[in-house]
Steps between C-alpha positions, in 0.01 A plus 500: 500500500358505146145493638547818701668679209221388270228613741664839551552546125140419421364722776717784376347456155148469637543806720625717217254738341520292184357195680145573393606521135550126464318183588703216653601247239699183547696574182575864573867592533400699809472168684856385432779548747845393386341294223272309738128506411305695757159365399428348841504846660238631257235301686601628843584867460280723292426864456150605586306795367422641845638846442563740780569872513821489295344276236742212559358154567563299814658164427289207615643163597351164588593250771801360316630849427478593868662173601797574273537850647483362856763238414721774359471703822553196723802379297669839508353799684254780454780736403662258254173390340357851472157384621299578809176304545232668710182329619231765554257275689417569862683327784190294580484364143867409506461333840216291356679380183867555580759706313569436133871463591738618770648767271159663439444825689159589644354847453118512510339718234325730752841590648641570154210733423453670839867548585610586147757224547683537169539875547662463845872545559705179508552533875132563581392214272733249663411618849126478425489172307806302609674457165702717265305727267517377140733702282371656181728263308356186664214301354211487745280193476164539672274218617172483690212252518386511138691774317271799553658670803844428361409693184385792719833485685682513166302811408599668828864406445490640147355829626801517736743465207558126471493352151617138529175353630369145484166357614461132593145466378426164663566615854486273802186333364711360216823454698355279773274296272 
């Protein structure tokens, strides 16, 4: 349970507008949760300087960071964890490599862009894509093959009003290595 609280706490800090004002440090008090050093997370969850229209950075995670988020979802639920992980690769790519995990939703980037997915009503979204539309309070974690399309998906989500956005920069190339 401490792992999921620690991951959520760090992501909340990283997603805040102040995230770009500090560099991760193993000795920083920002990496302590209930007196426990949080230094191990500093290597797996970082803030990147890829600014989008609102000027806030998208949080970038590595393979271990994504694995911890997936474990959190699988050990509780999407609603309880506050995360929704979306793979923006095409169905053919996913068929070739497999899904990152059973709890990962699939929504190819062209559908996000062409259908204006994140601007749709909750009912239309679920009817069109087969899973519940992420709430504005949920953290959306995007993944693709190598981190480029997932960053584009994060930009589209931000334009639709989402602010808790995470990019798994390694993508399936890293995950299935």
